[in-house]
C-alpha positions in Angstrom: 93.0 123.8 96.6 92.3 124.2 92.8 95.3 125.0 90.6 97.5 125.5 93.7 95.4 128.4 95.0 94.7 128.4 98.8 91.1 128.1 99.8 91.4 131.1 102.1 93.9 133.8 102.8 94.7 134.1 106.6 94.6 137.4 108.3 98.1 137.0 109.8 99.8 140.2 108.7 102.2 138.2 106.4 102.8 138.9 102.8 102.2 136.2 100.1 106.0 136.0 99.7 106.5 135.5 103.5 104.0 132.7 103.5 105.6 131.1 100.5 109.0 131.1 102.2 107.8 129.8 105.5 109.4 126.6 106.7 107.3 123.5 106.2 107.0 120.5 108.6 105.4 117.6 106.7 104.5 114.1 107.9 103.8 111.1 105.7 102.2 108.4 107.7 99.6 105.6 107.4 99.7 101.9 106.5 100.0 102.4 102.7 103.1 102.2 100.5 104.8 105.4 99.3 105.6 107.4 102.4 109.4 107.5 101.9 109.0 107.6 98.1 107.0 110.8 98.4 109.5 112.3 100.8 112.4 111.6 98.4 110.4 113.1 95.6 110.1 116.3 97.6 113.8 116.1 98.3 114.5 115.8 94.6 112.6 119.1 94.0 114.6 120.7 96.8 117.9 119.5 95.4 117.0 121.0 92.0 116.4 124.4 93.8 120.0 124.2 95.2 118.8 123.4 98.7 121.2 121.6 101.1 119.7 118.1 101.5 120.2 115.8 104.6 118.6 112.4 104.9 118.5 110.5 108.2 117.2 106.9 108.1 116.2 105.7 111.5 115.3 102.1 111.0 116.8 100.8 107.7 120.1 99.0 108.2 123.3 100.6 106.9 123.8 97.3 104.9 120.6 97.7 103.0 121.2 99.1 99.5 118.5 101.7 99.0 117.9 102.9 95.4 117.2 106.4 96.4 120.5 106.6 98.4 122.5 105.6 95.3 120.6 108.2 93.2 121.1 111.0 95.7 124.7 110.2 96.2 125.2 110.7 92.5 123.3 114.0 92.7 125.5 115.1 95.5 128.6 114.2 93.4 127.1 116.2 90.5 126.8 119.2 92.8 130.3 118.8 94.2 131.9 118.4 90.8 129.8 120.7 88.6 127.8 123.0 91.0 124.5 121.6 89.9 121.7 121.3 92.4 122.5 121.2 96.1 124.9 119.3 98.4 123.6 116.0 99.8 124.3 114.1 103.0 122.9 110.6 103.7 123.0 108.9 107.2 121.7 105.5 108.3 121.4 104.3 111.8 122.0 100.6 111.3 125.8 100.7 111.7 125.9 103.8 113.9 125.6 107.3 112.6 128.5 108.4 110.4 129.6 111.1 112.8 129.7 108.7 115.9 130.6 105.2 114.7 131.8 102.8 117.3 133.3 99.9 115.4 133.5 96.6 117.2 130.6 97.3 119.6 127.0 96.2 119.6 124.6 99.0 118.6 122.0 100.0 121.2 119.3 101.0 118.9 117.5 103.3 121.4 120.7 105.1 122.2 121.6 105.3 118.5 118.3 106.9 117.7 118.7 109.4 120.6 122.2 110.2 119.2 120.8 110.7 115.8 118.0 113.0 117.1 120.6 115.0 119.1 122.6 115.6 116.0 119.6 116.6 114.0 118.5 119.0 116.7 122.0 120.6 116.7 121.9 120.9 112.9 118.5 122.6 113.0 119.7 125.1 115.6 122.8 125.8 113.4 120.7 126.0 110.2 123.1 123.5 108.6 120.7 122.2 105.9 117.7 123.5 104.0 115.7 120.3 103.6 115.6 117.3 106.0 114.2 113.9 105.4 113.7 112.0 108.6 112.9 108.6 107.2 110.9 106.2 109.6 111.4 108.7 112.4 107.9 107.9 113.7 109.1 104.6 115.0 111.6 105.8 117.7 108.9 108.2 118.7 106.3 105.5 119.0 108.7 103.2 120.9 109.5 106.0 123.4 113.2 106.2 122.4 112.9 109.9 121.8 110.7 112.3 123.7 107.9 113.6 121.5 107.4 116.9 123.4 111.1 117.8 122.9 110.9 116.9 119.2 107.8 119.1 118.7 109.5 122.0 120.6 112.6 121.8 118.4 110.6 121.7 115.2 108.3 124.6 116.2 111.3 126.8 117.3 113.7 125.9 114.4 115.2 129.1 112.9 115.2 130.1 109.3 113.3 128.4 106.5 114.4 124.8 107.1 111.9 122.2 105.7 111.5 118.9 107.4 109.7 115.8 106.1 109.0 112.8 108.4 107.9 109.4 107.3 106.6 106.3 109.1 103.5 104.6 110.4 101.6 105.6 113.5 102.8 109.2 113.8 102.0 110.4 117.3 99.2 113.0 117.6 101.4 115.8 118.9 103.6 115.5 115.8 100.5 115.6 113.6 99.2 118.7 115.4 102.5 120.5 114.9 102.8 119.7 111.2 101.9 122.0 108.4 101.3 119.1 105.9 100.0 115.7 106.9 99.4 112.9 104.3 98.1 109.5 105.3 98.9 106.7 102.9 95.9 104.3 102.8 96.4 100.8 101.5 93.7 99.6 99.2 95.6 96.7 97.6 99.2 95.4 97.8 100.9 92.6 95.9 102.2 91.2 99.3 98.5 90.5 100.2 98.5 87.7 97.6 102.0 86.4 98.5 104.2 88.4 96.2 107.5 89.5 97.6 109.1 92.9 97.2 110.4 93.6 93.7 113.5 95.1 92.3 112.8 98.6 91.0 109.6 98.8 93.1 110.6 98.3 96.7 114.4 98.9 96.3 
C-alpha cells in the first residue's frame, strides 16, 4: 500500500468517500509489546478529529495507574472546558464498571466482563461513541466469559461509522475473520528476557 494508496479498488458500488467513512474494526494481537500503545495512538488521532472516545479496559485493575489514562483524562477535560478535540470516557473492570459499581462485594470477574460487554453492546446500538478501545478484550473471549459469536454479530451489525479497536493476545479466529485491520505484534527481543523489570515511562 505505497503512499496510502490501496493495491486494488473493489467493485462494490461504493464511492471513495463512502469507503473512507466506513466503520473500522481493528485487532491488535500477538505476543509482542505495543498492542495497547498502538490502539491509544489511534485514539489520540480520533480525539483530534473531535470523535467521542470510549476506553474499556477488561483486565487491568482499577487501582493500576495507567499513563495513557491520565493523559486522556486531561484531553477529556480540555474538551469539556475549551471545546478542543472530543469527549473521553475511561472505564476499568478491576473495581467494577463505573456504571454498575457494587461496593463492599467481591468482584466476579467473568460476570463483570459480561456486564462490560453488555454495556458496550448497548452503546454500539445507540451510537453513543465514535471510537472505542476495548483493551485486553481478547482475554475474556479466550476464557469463554463472553460468547465470541455474539460479539462478532454485534460488531458486524453495528450502525453508523463507529470504529472499534481491540487489543490482547490470542485473538480468536472468528474475531480476526470479522476484522478489517489485523496487526500481529511479534516479539524479537524484550528487556524482560534478560531480567529487566518494567520501566517508568516505558510500561506505565
